[in-house]
PDB file of N, CA, C, O and CB in Angstrom:
ATOM      1  N   MET A   1      -1.947  13.983 -15.374  1.00  0.00           N
ATOM      2  CA  MET A   1      -1.935  14.240 -14.539  1.00  0.00           C
ATOM      3  C   MET A   1      -2.313  15.725 -13.353  1.00  0.00           C
ATOM      4  O   MET A   1      -2.009  16.808 -13.851  1.00  0.00           O
ATOM      5  CB  MET A   1      -1.179  13.774 -14.773  1.00  0.00           C
ATOM      6  N   GLY A   2      -2.579  15.754 -12.722  1.00  0.00           N
ATOM      7  CA  GLY A   2      -2.908  16.499 -11.754  1.00  0.00           C
ATOM      8  C   GLY A   2      -2.155  16.906 -10.938  1.00  0.00           C
ATOM      9  O   GLY A   2      -1.122  16.263 -10.754  1.00  0.00           O
ATOM     10  N   ILE A   3      -2.438  18.265 -10.068  1.00  0.00           N
ATOM     11  CA  ILE A   3      -1.570  18.476  -9.316  1.00  0.00           C
ATOM     12  C   ILE A   3      -2.668  18.815  -7.914  1.00  0.00           C
ATOM     13  O   ILE A   3      -3.543  19.681  -7.883  1.00  0.00           O
ATOM     14  CB  ILE A   3      -0.506  19.602  -9.952  1.00  0.00           C
ATOM     15  N   VAL A   4      -2.248  17.708  -6.675  1.00  0.00           N
ATOM     16  CA  VAL A   4      -3.202  18.037  -5.509  1.00  0.00           C
ATOM     17  C   VAL A   4      -2.120  18.628  -4.404  1.00  0.00           C
ATOM     18  O   VAL A   4      -0.974  18.265  -4.135  1.00  0.00           O
ATOM     19  CB  VAL A   4      -4.140  16.553  -4.908  1.00  0.00           C
ATOM     20  N   SER A   5      -2.866  19.578  -3.929  1.00  0.00           N
ATOM     21  CA  SER A   5      -2.126  20.353  -3.114  1.00  0.00           C
ATOM     22  C   SER A   5      -2.910  19.532  -1.651  1.00  0.00           C
ATOM     23  O   SER A   5      -4.058  19.111  -1.507  1.00  0.00           O
ATOM     24  CB  SER A   5      -2.334  22.241  -3.442  1.00  0.00           C
ATOM     25  N   ILE A   6      -1.274  19.547  -0.357  1.00  0.00           N
ATOM     26  CA  ILE A   6      -1.874  18.567   0.783  1.00  0.00           C
ATOM     27  C   ILE A   6      -0.856  19.831   1.743  1.00  0.00           C
ATOM     28  O   ILE A   6      -0.196  20.764   1.284  1.00  0.00           O
ATOM     29  CB  ILE A   6      -1.378  16.315   0.773  1.00  0.00           C
ATOM     30  N   ASP A   7      -1.034  19.455   3.047  1.00  0.00           N
ATOM     31  CA  ASP A   7      -0.389  20.615   4.163  1.00  0.00           C
ATOM     32  C   ASP A   7       0.398  19.420   4.141  1.00  0.00           C
ATOM     33  O   ASP A   7       0.298  18.226   3.860  1.00  0.00           O
ATOM     34  CB  ASP A   7      -1.211  21.400   5.791  1.00  0.00           C
ATOM     35  N   ASP A   8       1.708  20.752   4.806  1.00  0.00           N
ATOM     36  CA  ASP A   8       3.221  20.184   5.271  1.00  0.00           C
ATOM     37  C   ASP A   8       3.282  18.911   5.823  1.00  0.00           C
ATOM     38  O   ASP A   8       4.063  18.034   5.456  1.00  0.00           O
ATOM     39  CB  ASP A   8       3.885  21.019   6.339  1.00  0.00           C
ATOM     40  N   ASP A   9       1.965  18.752   7.229  1.00  0.00           N
ATOM     41  CA  ASP A   9       2.059  17.659   7.686  1.00  0.00           C
ATOM     42  C   ASP A   9       2.254  16.503   7.075  1.00  0.00           C
ATOM     43  O   ASP A   9       3.175  15.692   7.175  1.00  0.00           O
ATOM     44  CB  ASP A   9       1.309  17.577   8.215  1.00  0.00           C
ATOM     45  N   LEU A  10       1.112  16.510   6.310  1.00  0.00           N
ATOM     46  CA  LEU A  10       0.697  15.313   5.273  1.00  0.00           C
ATOM     47  C   LEU A  10       1.603  14.803   4.151  1.00  0.00           C
ATOM     48  O   LEU A  10       1.569  13.660   3.696  1.00  0.00           O
ATOM     49  CB  LEU A  10      -0.502  15.727   4.536  1.00  0.00           C
ATOM     50  N   HIS A  11       2.455  15.835   3.743  1.00  0.00           N
ATOM     51  CA  HIS A  11       3.356  15.746   2.782  1.00  0.00           C
ATOM     52  C   HIS A  11       4.445  15.028   3.536  1.00  0.00           C
ATOM     53  O   HIS A  11       4.762  13.876   3.240  1.00  0.00           O
ATOM     54  CB  HIS A  11       3.720  17.090   2.149  1.00  0.00           C
ATOM     55  N   GLU A  12       5.133  15.841   4.706  1.00  0.00           N
ATOM     56  CA  GLU A  12       5.716  14.551   5.671  1.00  0.00           C
ATOM     57  C   GLU A  12       5.755  13.172   5.717  1.00  0.00           C
ATOM     58  O   GLU A  12       6.627  12.307   5.637  1.00  0.00           O
ATOM     59  CB  GLU A  12       5.284  14.557   6.634  1.00  0.00           C
ATOM     60  N   GLN A  13       4.271  13.225   5.904  1.00  0.00           N
ATOM     61  CA  GLN A  13       3.884  11.817   6.237  1.00  0.00           C
ATOM     62  C   GLN A  13       4.061  10.902   5.165  1.00  0.00           C
ATOM     63  O   GLN A  13       4.463   9.747   5.310  1.00  0.00           O
ATOM     64  CB  GLN A  13       2.512  11.720   6.654  1.00  0.00           C
ATOM     65  N   VAL A  14       3.756  11.433   4.093  1.00  0.00           N
ATOM     66  CA  VAL A  14       3.897  10.826   2.589  1.00  0.00           C
ATOM     67  C   VAL A  14       5.041  10.299   2.331  1.00  0.00           C
ATOM     68  O   VAL A  14       5.281   9.126   2.044  1.00  0.00           O
ATOM     69  CB  VAL A  14       3.729  11.747   1.512  1.00  0.00           C
ATOM     70  N   ARG A  15       6.124  11.635   2.489  1.00  0.00           N
ATOM     71  CA  ARG A  15       7.540  11.053   2.210  1.00  0.00           C
ATOM     72  C   ARG A  15       8.350  10.308   3.264  1.00  0.00           C
ATOM     73  O   ARG A  15       9.418   9.825   2.888  1.00  0.00           O
ATOM     74  CB  ARG A  15       8.384  12.127   1.821  1.00  0.00           C
ATOM     75  N   ARG A  16       8.071  10.189   4.231  1.00  0.00           N
ATOM     76  CA  ARG A  16       8.578   9.290   5.392  1.00  0.00           C
ATOM     77  C   ARG A  16       8.196   7.989   5.210  1.00  0.00           C
ATOM     78  O   ARG A  16       9.002   7.060   5.268  1.00  0.00           O
ATOM     79  CB  ARG A  16       8.098   9.687   6.735  1.00  0.00           C
ATOM     80  N   ALA A  17       6.696   7.811   4.932  1.00  0.00           N
ATOM     81  CA  ALA A  17       5.998   6.249   4.416  1.00  0.00           C
ATOM     82  C   ALA A  17       6.739   5.882   2.781  1.00  0.00           C
ATOM     83  O   ALA A  17       6.663   4.727   2.364  1.00  0.00           O
ATOM     84  CB  ALA A  17       3.823   6.449   4.183  1.00  0.00           C
ATOM     85  N   SER A  18       7.165   6.544   2.269  1.00  0.00           N
ATOM     86  CA  SER A  18       7.698   6.345   0.722  1.00  0.00           C
ATOM     87  C   SER A  18       9.020   5.773   0.972  1.00  0.00           C
ATOM     88  O   SER A  18       9.520   4.912   0.248  1.00  0.00           O
ATOM     89  CB  SER A  18       7.831   7.810  -0.267  1.00  0.00           C
ATOM     90  N   LYS A  19       9.600   6.290   2.057  1.00  0.00           N
ATOM     91  CA  LYS A  19      11.143   5.799   2.156  1.00  0.00           C
ATOM     92  C   LYS A  19      11.131   4.035   2.547  1.00  0.00           C
ATOM     93  O   LYS A  19      11.729   3.055   2.104  1.00  0.00           O
ATOM     94  CB  LYS A  19      12.035   6.826   3.591  1.00  0.00           C
ATOM     95  N   VAL A  20      10.052   4.283   3.672  1.00  0.00           N
ATOM     96  CA  VAL A  20       9.962   2.645   4.060  1.00  0.00           C
ATOM     97  C   VAL A  20       9.159   1.731   2.925  1.00  0.00           C
ATOM     98  O   VAL A  20       9.214   0.505   3.016  1.00  0.00           O
ATOM     99  CB  VAL A  20       9.054   2.449   5.611  1.00  0.00           C
ATOM    100  N   SER A  21       8.586   2.220   2.101  1.00  0.00           N
ATOM    101  CA  SER A  21       7.824   1.173   0.994  1.00  0.00           C
ATOM    102  C   SER A  21       8.504   1.081  -0.110  1.00  0.00           C
ATOM    103  O   SER A  21       8.119   0.257  -0.940  1.00  0.00           O
ATOM    104  CB  SER A  21       6.409   1.558   0.507  1.00  0.00           C
ATOM    105  N   CYS A  22       9.676   1.899  -0.392  1.00  0.00           N
ATOM    106  CA  CYS A  22      10.691   1.912  -1.606  1.00  0.00           C
ATOM    107  C   CYS A  22       9.775   2.281  -2.215  1.00  0.00           C
ATOM    108  O   CYS A  22       9.598   1.419  -3.075  1.00  0.00           O
ATOM    109  CB  CYS A  22      11.507   0.711  -2.191  1.00  0.00           C
ATOM    110  N   ARG A  23       8.507   3.618  -2.404  1.00  0.00           N
ATOM    111  CA  ARG A  23       7.896   4.285  -3.104  1.00  0.00           C
ATOM    112  C   ARG A  23       8.772   5.487  -3.605  1.00  0.00           C
ATOM    113  O   ARG A  23       9.849   5.732  -3.061  1.00  0.00           O
ATOM    114  CB  ARG A  23       6.780   4.549  -2.462  1.00  0.00           C
ATOM    115  N   SER A  24       8.303   6.214  -4.629  1.00  0.00           N
ATOM    116  CA  SER A  24       8.499   7.669  -4.917  1.00  0.00           C
ATOM    117  C   SER A  24       7.449   8.306  -3.592  1.00  0.00           C
ATOM    118  O   SER A  24       7.028   7.624  -2.658  1.00  0.00           O
ATOM    119  CB  SER A  24       7.948   8.126  -6.762  1.00  0.00           C
ATOM    120  N   ILE A  25       7.236   9.469  -3.766  1.00  0.00           N
ATOM    121  CA  ILE A  25       6.571   9.898  -2.606  1.00  0.00           C
ATOM    122  C   ILE A  25       4.924   9.837  -3.549  1.00  0.00           C
ATOM    123  O   ILE A  25       3.945   9.349  -2.985  1.00  0.00           O
ATOM    124  CB  ILE A  25       7.277  11.654  -1.872  1.00  0.00           C
ATOM    125  N   ASN A  26       4.796  10.503  -5.292  1.00  0.00           N
ATOM    126  CA  ASN A  26       3.980  10.712  -5.800  1.00  0.00           C
ATOM    127  C   ASN A  26       3.433   8.897  -5.529  1.00  0.00           C
ATOM    128  O   ASN A  26       2.263   8.869  -5.149  1.00  0.00           O
ATOM    129  CB  ASN A  26       4.318  11.521  -7.166  1.00  0.00           C
ATOM    130  N   ALA A  27       3.779   8.137  -5.600  1.00  0.00           N
ATOM    131  CA  ALA A  27       3.540   6.577  -5.716  1.00  0.00           C
ATOM    132  C   ALA A  27       3.155   6.268  -4.368  1.00  0.00           C
ATOM    133  O   ALA A  27       2.315   5.369  -4.366  1.00  0.00           O
ATOM    134  CB  ALA A  27       4.858   5.643  -6.204  1.00  0.00           C
ATOM    135  N   GLN A  28       3.505   6.744  -3.036  1.00  0.00           N
ATOM    136  CA  GLN A  28       3.279   6.354  -2.232  1.00  0.00           C
ATOM    137  C   GLN A  28       1.764   7.114  -1.862  1.00  0.00           C
ATOM    138  O   GLN A  28       0.838   6.539  -1.289  1.00  0.00           O
ATOM    139  CB  GLN A  28       4.410   6.384  -1.531  1.00  0.00           C
ATOM    140  N   ALA A  29       1.747   8.767  -2.407  1.00  0.00           N
ATOM    141  CA  ALA A  29      -0.161   9.394  -2.104  1.00  0.00           C
ATOM    142  C   ALA A  29      -0.596   8.693  -2.752  1.00  0.00           C
ATOM    143  O   ALA A  29      -1.502   8.151  -2.119  1.00  0.00           O
ATOM    144  CB  ALA A  29      -0.896  10.926  -2.519  1.00  0.00           C
ATOM    145  N   ALA A  30      -0.516   8.181  -4.017  1.00  0.00           N
ATOM    146  CA  ALA A  30      -1.583   7.550  -4.948  1.00  0.00           C
ATOM    147  C   ALA A  30      -2.027   6.369  -4.526  1.00  0.00           C
ATOM    148  O   ALA A  30      -3.240   6.274  -4.707  1.00  0.00           O
ATOM    149  CB  ALA A  30      -1.154   7.328  -6.277  1.00  0.00           C
ATOM    150  N   TYR A  31      -1.379   5.107  -3.870  1.00  0.00           N
ATOM    151  CA  TYR A  31      -1.318   4.016  -2.996  1.00  0.00           C
ATOM    152  C   TYR A  31      -2.334   4.299  -1.935  1.00  0.00           C
ATOM    153  O   TYR A  31      -3.343   3.613  -1.772  1.00  0.00           O
ATOM    154  CB  TYR A  31       0.085   3.798  -2.438  1.00  0.00           C
ATOM    155  N   TRP A  32      -1.866   5.829  -0.893  1.00  0.00           N
ATOM    156  CA  TRP A  32      -2.741   5.877  -0.277  1.00  0.00           C
ATOM    157  C   TRP A  32      -4.269   6.623  -0.823  1.00  0.00           C
ATOM    158  O   TRP A  32      -5.185   6.400  -0.031  1.00  0.00           O
ATOM    159  CB  TRP A  32      -2.127   6.329   0.706  1.00  0.00           C
ATOM    160  N   ILE A  33      -4.531   7.178  -1.629  1.00  0.00           N
ATOM    161  CA  ILE A  33      -5.664   7.492  -2.250  1.00  0.00           C
ATOM    162  C   ILE A  33      -6.557   6.618  -2.544  1.00  0.00           C
ATOM    163  O   ILE A  33      -7.729   6.669  -2.171  1.00  0.00           O
ATOM    164  CB  ILE A  33      -5.454   8.015  -3.184  1.00  0.00           C
ATOM    165  N   LYS A  34      -5.723   5.168  -3.705  1.00  0.00           N
ATOM    166  CA  LYS A  34      -6.572   4.525  -3.912  1.00  0.00           C
ATOM    167  C   LYS A  34      -6.923   3.241  -2.857  1.00  0.00           C
ATOM    168  O   LYS A  34      -7.938   2.563  -3.022  1.00  0.00           O
ATOM    169  CB  LYS A  34      -6.314   4.290  -5.103  1.00  0.00           C
ATOM    170  N   VAL A  35      -5.980   2.993  -1.774  1.00  0.00           N
ATOM    171  CA  VAL A  35      -6.645   2.604  -0.978  1.00  0.00           C
ATOM    172  C   VAL A  35      -7.770   3.192   0.061  1.00  0.00           C
ATOM    173  O   VAL A  35      -8.596   2.527   0.686  1.00  0.00           O
ATOM    174  CB  VAL A  35      -5.906   2.184  -0.605  1.00  0.00           C
ATOM    175  N   GLY A  36      -7.612   4.408   0.079  1.00  0.00           N
ATOM    176  CA  GLY A  36      -8.770   5.031   0.915  1.00  0.00           C
ATOM    177  C   GLY A  36     -10.177   5.039  -0.077  1.00  0.00           C
ATOM    178  O   GLY A  36     -11.315   5.187   0.370  1.00  0.00           O
ATOM    179  N   MET A  37      -9.934   4.903  -1.097  1.00  0.00           N
ATOM    180  CA  MET A  37     -11.089   5.010  -1.853  1.00  0.00           C
ATOM    181  C   MET A  37     -11.594   3.716  -1.911  1.00  0.00           C
ATOM    182  O   MET A  37     -12.823   3.647  -1.900  1.00  0.00           O
ATOM    183  CB  MET A  37     -10.898   5.588  -3.152  1.00  0.00           C
ATOM    184  N   LEU A  38     -10.810   2.392  -1.987  1.00  0.00           N
ATOM    185  CA  LEU A  38     -11.282   1.385  -2.362  1.00  0.00           C
ATOM    186  C   LEU A  38     -12.179   1.058  -0.584  1.00  0.00           C
ATOM    187  O   LEU A  38     -13.268   0.492  -0.488  1.00  0.00           O
ATOM    188  CB  LEU A  38      -9.952   0.305  -3.100  1.00  0.00           C
ATOM    189  N   CYS A  39     -11.319   1.615   0.667  1.00  0.00           N
ATOM    190  CA  CYS A  39     -12.200   1.294   2.117  1.00  0.00           C
ATOM    191  C   CYS A  39     -12.996   1.752   1.621  1.00  0.00           C
ATOM    192  O   CYS A  39     -13.682   0.972   0.960  1.00  0.00           O
ATOM    193  CB  CYS A  39     -11.975   1.792   3.594  1.00  0.00           C
ATOM    194  N   GLU A  40     -13.420   3.240   1.603  1.00  0.00           N
ATOM    195  CA  GLU A  40     -14.429   3.790   1.389  1.00  0.00           C
ATOM    196  C   GLU A  40     -15.858   3.265   0.700  1.00  0.00           C
ATOM    197  O   GLU A  40     -17.005   3.350   1.137  1.00  0.00           O
ATOM    198  CB  GLU A  40     -13.943   4.614   0.874  1.00  0.00           C
ATOM    199  N   THR A  41     -15.489   2.843  -0.207  1.00  0.00           N
ATOM    200  CA  THR A  41     -16.552   2.516  -0.952  1.00  0.00           C
ATOM    201  C   THR A  41     -16.636   0.958  -0.573  1.00  0.00           C
ATOM    202  O   THR A  41     -17.386   0.153  -1.124  1.00  0.00           O
ATOM    203  CB  THR A  41     -16.362   2.900  -2.531  1.00  0.00           C
ATOM    204  N   ASN A  42     -15.848   0.710   0.334  1.00  0.00           N
ATOM    205  CA  ASN A  42     -15.812  -1.085   0.580  1.00  0.00           C
ATOM    206  C   ASN A  42     -16.246  -1.406   2.376  1.00  0.00           C
ATOM    207  O   ASN A  42     -15.824  -2.337   3.062  1.00  0.00           O
ATOM    208  CB  ASN A  42     -13.725  -1.830   0.208  1.00  0.00           C
ATOM    209  N   PRO A  43     -17.099  -0.423   2.748  1.00  0.00           N
ATOM    210  CA  PRO A  43     -16.926  -0.493   3.994  1.00  0.00           C
ATOM    211  C   PRO A  43     -17.421  -1.931   4.865  1.00  0.00           C
ATOM    212  O   PRO A  43     -17.419  -1.843   6.092  1.00  0.00           O
ATOM    213  CB  PRO A  43     -17.569   0.693   4.397  1.00  0.00           C
ATOM    214  N   GLY A  44     -17.732  -2.905   4.394  1.00  0.00           N
ATOM    215  CA  GLY A  44     -17.812  -3.932   4.779  1.00  0.00           C
ATOM    216  C   GLY A  44     -16.600  -4.857   4.945  1.00  0.00           C
ATOM    217  O   GLY A  44     -16.505  -5.906   5.582  1.00  0.00           O
ATOM    218  N   LEU A  45     -15.722  -4.214   4.228  1.00  0.00           N
ATOM    219  CA  LEU A  45     -14.452  -5.368   4.268  1.00  0.00           C
ATOM    220  C   LEU A  45     -13.490  -4.717   4.914  1.00  0.00           C
ATOM    221  O   LEU A  45     -13.324  -3.505   5.048  1.00  0.00           O
ATOM    222  CB  LEU A  45     -13.802  -5.920   2.812  1.00  0.00           C
ATOM    223  N   SER A  46     -12.769  -5.768   5.366  1.00  0.00           N
ATOM    224  CA  SER A  46     -11.357  -5.333   6.259  1.00  0.00           C
ATOM    225  C   SER A  46     -10.396  -4.597   4.894  1.00  0.00           C
ATOM    226  O   SER A  46     -10.822  -4.623   3.739  1.00  0.00           O
ATOM    227  CB  SER A  46     -10.345  -7.108   7.143  1.00  0.00           C
ATOM    228  N   PHE A  47      -8.956  -3.913   5.306  1.00  0.00           N
ATOM    229  CA  PHE A  47      -7.870  -3.631   4.854  1.00  0.00           C
ATOM    230  C   PHE A  47      -7.547  -4.665   4.245  1.00  0.00           C
ATOM    231  O   PHE A  47      -7.652  -4.658   3.019  1.00  0.00           O
ATOM    232  CB  PHE A  47      -7.057  -3.212   5.635  1.00  0.00           C
ATOM    233  N   ALA A  48      -6.991  -6.018   5.024  1.00  0.00           N
ATOM    234  CA  ALA A  48      -6.652  -6.933   4.615  1.00  0.00           C
ATOM    235  C   ALA A  48      -7.713  -7.759   3.680  1.00  0.00           C
ATOM    236  O   ALA A  48      -7.108  -8.729   3.224  1.00  0.00           O
ATOM    237  CB  ALA A  48      -6.187  -7.444   5.616  1.00  0.00           C
ATOM    238  N   GLN A  49      -8.653  -7.743   3.365  1.00  0.00           N
ATOM    239  CA  GLN A  49      -9.995  -8.351   2.782  1.00  0.00           C
ATOM    240  C   GLN A  49      -9.549  -7.885   1.686  1.00  0.00           C
ATOM    241  O   GLN A  49      -9.269  -8.695   0.802  1.00  0.00           O
ATOM    242  CB  GLN A  49     -11.544  -7.940   3.250  1.00  0.00           C
ATOM    243  N   ILE A  50      -9.338  -6.255   1.416  1.00  0.00           N
ATOM    244  CA  ILE A  50      -9.623  -5.201   0.383  1.00  0.00           C
ATOM    245  C   ILE A  50      -8.140  -5.616  -0.131  1.00  0.00           C
ATOM    246  O   ILE A  50      -8.059  -5.253  -1.305  1.00  0.00           O
ATOM    247  CB  ILE A  50     -10.022  -3.399   0.917  1.00  0.00           C
ATOM    248  N   MET A  51      -7.189  -6.106   0.202  1.00  0.00           N
ATOM    249  CA  MET A  51      -5.657  -5.983  -0.104  1.00  0.00           C
ATOM    250  C   MET A  51      -5.427  -7.509  -0.702  1.00  0.00           C
ATOM    251  O   MET A  51      -4.492  -7.748  -1.466  1.00  0.00           O
ATOM    252  CB  MET A  51      -4.597  -5.580   1.423  1.00  0.00           C
ATOM    253  N   GLU A  52      -6.472  -8.623  -0.233  1.00  0.00           N
ATOM    254  CA  GLU A  52      -6.292 -10.135  -0.817  1.00  0.00           C
ATOM    255  C   GLU A  52      -7.105  -9.946  -2.338  1.00  0.00           C
ATOM    256  O   GLU A  52      -6.754 -10.508  -3.375  1.00  0.00           O
ATOM    257  CB  GLU A  52      -7.155 -11.533   0.369  1.00  0.00           C
ATOM    258  N   ARG A  53      -8.060  -9.183  -2.223  1.00  0.00           N
ATOM    259  CA  ARG A  53      -8.829  -9.101  -3.422  1.00  0.00           C
ATOM    260  C   ARG A  53      -8.075  -8.047  -4.530  1.00  0.00           C
ATOM    261  O   ARG A  53      -8.244  -7.873  -5.737  1.00  0.00           O
ATOM    262  CB  ARG A  53     -10.356  -8.601  -2.995  1.00  0.00           C
ATOM    263  N   GLU A  54      -7.652  -7.761  -4.066  1.00  0.00           N
ATOM    264  CA  GLU A  54      -6.695  -6.534  -4.699  1.00  0.00           C
ATOM    265  C   GLU A  54      -5.624  -7.688  -5.488  1.00  0.00           C
ATOM    266  O   GLU A  54      -5.658  -8.323  -6.542  1.00  0.00           O
ATOM    267  CB  GLU A  54      -5.742  -5.258  -3.223  1.00  0.00           C
ATOM    268  N   LEU A  55      -4.878  -7.585  -4.581  1.00  0.00           N
ATOM    269  CA  LEU A  55      -3.789  -9.017  -5.532  1.00  0.00           C
ATOM    270  C   LEU A  55      -4.330 -10.008  -6.385  1.00  0.00           C
ATOM    271  O   LEU A  55      -3.998 -10.045  -7.570  1.00  0.00           O
ATOM    272  CB  LEU A  55      -3.041 -10.136  -4.531  1.00  0.00           C
ATOM    273  N   SER A  56      -5.148 -10.833  -5.886  1.00  0.00           N
ATOM    274  CA  SER A  56      -6.255 -11.666  -6.351  1.00  0.00           C
ATOM    275  C   SER A  56      -6.360 -11.025  -7.835  1.00  0.00           C
ATOM    276  O   SER A  56      -6.160 -11.654  -8.874  1.00  0.00           O
ATOM    277  CB  SER A  56      -7.722 -11.557  -5.348  1.00  0.00           C
ATOM    278  N   SER A  57      -6.658  -9.864  -7.755  1.00  0.00           N
ATOM    279  CA  SER A  57      -7.442  -9.669  -9.126  1.00  0.00           C
ATOM    280  C   SER A  57      -6.386  -9.265 -10.176  1.00  0.00           C
ATOM    281  O   SER A  57      -6.591  -8.891 -11.331  1.00  0.00           O
ATOM    282  CB  SER A  57      -8.661  -8.454  -9.032  1.00  0.00           C
ATOM    283  N   ALA A  58      -4.970  -9.451  -9.395  1.00  0.00           N
ATOM    284  CA  ALA A  58      -3.964  -8.758 -10.022  1.00  0.00           C
ATOM    285  C   ALA A  58      -3.189  -9.875 -10.552  1.00  0.00           C
ATOM    286  O   ALA A  58      -2.327  -9.577 -11.380  1.00  0.00           O
ATOM    287  CB  ALA A  58      -3.190  -7.788  -9.124  1.00  0.00           C
ATOM    288  N   GLY A  59      -3.356 -11.359 -10.170  1.00  0.00           N
ATOM    289  CA  GLY A  59      -2.961 -12.536 -10.599  1.00  0.00           C
ATOM    290  C   GLY A  59      -1.651 -12.934  -9.576  1.00  0.00           C
ATOM    291  O   GLY A  59      -0.918 -13.913  -9.714  1.00  0.00           O
ATOM    292  N   VAL A  60      -1.551 -11.677  -8.288  1.00  0.00           N
ATOM    293  CA  VAL A  60      -0.730 -12.402  -7.545  1.00  0.00           C
ATOM    294  C   VAL A  60      -1.154 -13.309  -6.213  1.00  0.00           C
ATOM    295  O   VAL A  60      -1.667 -12.841  -5.197  1.00  0.00           O
ATOM    296  CB  VAL A  60       0.137 -11.502  -7.230  1.00  0.00           C
ATOM    297  N   LEU A  61      -0.892 -14.433  -6.394  1.00  0.00           N
ATOM    298  CA  LEU A  61      -1.353 -15.737  -5.311  1.00  0.00           C
ATOM    299  C   LEU A  61      -0.405 -15.906  -4.032  1.00  0.00           C
ATOM    300  O   LEU A  61       0.746 -16.342  -3.982  1.00  0.00           O
ATOM    301  CB  LEU A  61      -1.262 -17.328  -6.153  1.00  0.00           C
ATOM    302  N   PRO A  62      -1.169 -15.468  -3.098  1.00  0.00           N
ATOM    303  CA  PRO A  62      -0.360 -15.683  -1.908  1.00  0.00           C
ATOM    304  C   PRO A  62       0.632 -17.045  -1.303  1.00  0.00           C
ATOM    305  O   PRO A  62       0.049 -18.039  -1.735  1.00  0.00           O
ATOM    306  CB  PRO A  62      -1.305 -15.471  -1.041  1.00  0.00           C
ATOM    307  N   PRO A  63       1.355 -17.317  -0.832  1.00  0.00           N
ATOM    308  CA  PRO A  63       1.961 -18.698  -0.658  1.00  0.00           C
ATOM    309  C   PRO A  63       1.583 -18.898   0.761  1.00  0.00           C
ATOM    310  O   PRO A  63       1.565 -18.047   1.650  1.00  0.00           O
ATOM    311  CB  PRO A  63       3.631 -18.836  -0.951  1.00  0.00           C
ATOM    312  N   THR A  64       1.179 -20.599   0.860  1.00  0.00           N
ATOM    313  CA  THR A  64       1.002 -21.244   2.100  1.00  0.00           C
ATOM    314  C   THR A  64       2.164 -20.789   3.271  1.00  0.00           C
ATOM    315  O   THR A  64       3.059 -19.961   3.098  1.00  0.00           O
ATOM    316  CB  THR A  64       1.043 -22.815   1.780  1.00  0.00           C
ATOM    317  N   LEU A  65       1.933 -21.441   4.304  1.00  0.00           N
ATOM    318  CA  LEU A  65       2.911 -20.942   5.324  1.00  0.00           C
ATOM    319  C   LEU A  65       4.155 -22.439   4.896  1.00  0.00           C
ATOM    320  O   LEU A  65       5.358 -22.224   5.039  1.00  0.00           O
ATOM    321  CB  LEU A  65       2.029 -20.832   7.350  1.00  0.00           C
ATOM    322  N   ALA A  66       3.786 -23.512   4.515  1.00  0.00           N
ATOM    323  CA  ALA A  66       4.225 -24.716   3.952  1.00  0.00           C
ATOM    324  C   ALA A  66       5.156 -24.167   2.867  1.00  0.00           C
ATOM    325  O   ALA A  66       6.304 -24.561   2.660  1.00  0.00           O
ATOM    326  CB  ALA A  66       3.030 -25.668   3.425  1.00  0.00           C
ATOM    327  N   GLN A  67       4.501 -23.198   2.198  1.00  0.00           N
ATOM    328  CA  GLN A  67       5.304 -23.115   0.940  1.00  0.00           C
ATOM    329  C   GLN A  67       6.772 -22.059   0.794  1.00  0.00           C
ATOM    330  O   GLN A  67       7.798 -22.078   0.115  1.00  0.00           O
ATOM    331  CB  GLN A  67       4.199 -22.629  -0.118  1.00  0.00           C
ATOM    332  N   SER A  68       6.086 -21.034   2.020  1.00  0.00           N
ATOM    333  CA  SER A  68       6.858 -20.016   2.103  1.00  0.00           C
ATOM    334  C   SER A  68       8.394 -20.123   2.635  1.00  0.00           C
ATOM    335  O   SER A  68       8.675 -20.894   3.553  1.00  0.00           O
ATOM    336  CB  SER A  68       6.145 -19.215   2.823  1.00  0.00           C
ATOM    337  N   SER A  69       9.444 -19.244   1.955  1.00  0.00           N
ATOM    338  CA  SER A  69      10.531 -19.563   3.095  1.00  0.00           C
ATOM    339  C   SER A  69      10.797 -18.002   4.099  1.00  0.00           C
ATOM    340  O   SER A  69      10.646 -16.888   3.597  1.00  0.00           O
ATOM    341  CB  SER A  69      12.229 -20.129   2.160  1.00  0.00           C
ATOM    342  N   PRO A  70      11.111 -18.172   5.217  1.00  0.00           N
ATOM    343  CA  PRO A  70      11.673 -17.373   6.164  1.00  0.00           C
ATOM    344  C   PRO A  70      12.055 -16.011   5.603  1.00  0.00           C
ATOM    345  O   PRO A  70      13.136 -15.930   5.020  1.00  0.00           O
ATOM    346  CB  PRO A  70      12.798 -18.050   6.738  1.00  0.00           C
ATOM    347  N   LEU A  71      11.258 -14.895   5.719  1.00  0.00           N
ATOM    348  CA  LEU A  71      12.009 -13.533   4.890  1.00  0.00           C
ATOM    349  C   LEU A  71      13.433 -13.319   5.706  1.00  0.00           C
ATOM    350  O   LEU A  71      13.479 -13.812   6.833  1.00  0.00           O
ATOM    351  CB  LEU A  71      10.915 -11.831   5.013  1.00  0.00           C
ATOM    352  N   ARG A  72      14.116 -12.907   5.417  1.00  0.00           N
ATOM    353  CA  ARG A  72      15.478 -12.635   5.773  1.00  0.00           C
ATOM    354  C   ARG A  72      15.680 -11.176   5.458  1.00  0.00           C
ATOM    355  O   ARG A  72      15.683 -10.775   4.294  1.00  0.00           O
ATOM    356  CB  ARG A  72      16.494 -13.560   5.020  1.00  0.00           C
ATOM    357  N   ILE A  73      15.886 -10.203   6.727  1.00  0.00           N
ATOM    358  CA  ILE A  73      15.891  -8.698   6.535  1.00  0.00           C
ATOM    359  C   ILE A  73      17.485  -8.686   6.939  1.00  0.00           C
ATOM    360  O   ILE A  73      17.772  -9.428   7.878  1.00  0.00           O
ATOM    361  CB  ILE A  73      14.675  -7.671   7.606  1.00  0.00           C
ATOM    362  N   GLU A  74      18.422  -8.028   6.419  1.00  0.00           N
ATOM    363  CA  GLU A  74      20.114  -7.967   6.823  1.00  0.00           C
ATOM    364  C   GLU A  74      20.242  -6.407   6.937  1.00  0.00           C
ATOM    365  O   GLU A  74      19.881  -5.599   6.081  1.00  0.00           O
ATOM    366  CB  GLU A  74      21.367  -8.692   5.457  1.00  0.00           C
ATOM    367  N   ALA A  75      20.704  -6.184   7.903  1.00  0.00           N
ATOM    368  CA  ALA A  75      21.141  -5.031   8.183  1.00  0.00           C
ATOM    369  C   ALA A  75      21.902  -4.332   7.142  1.00  0.00           C
ATOM    370  O   ALA A  75      22.821  -5.016   6.690  1.00  0.00           O
ATOM    371  CB  ALA A  75      21.791  -5.143   9.237  1.00  0.00           C
ATOM    372  N   ALA A  76      21.742  -2.822   6.490  1.00  0.00           N
ATOM    373  CA  ALA A  76      22.713  -2.248   5.713  1.00  0.00           C
ATOM    374  C   ALA A  76      23.533  -2.162   6.254  1.00  0.00           C
ATOM    375  O   ALA A  76      24.548  -1.669   5.763  1.00  0.00           O
ATOM    376  CB  ALA A  76      22.600  -1.290   5.206  1.00  0.00           C
TER     377      ALA A  76
END
């Protein structure tokens, strides 16, 4: 594992995003780095297409609308 230096403002954005995404700060930064690399190396694909390919390659099948149940978010 290596150390990457980023400016304080970017670190704050990573910290905030990590809370929303329920990831550690390091996991959020790694996710953004991986997505950025995938976007740069696949400029002809949209973010949605890239994510669909990544999920599919991991064996995650998206539910169809008829199969999915409504997402319920309850206030804490």
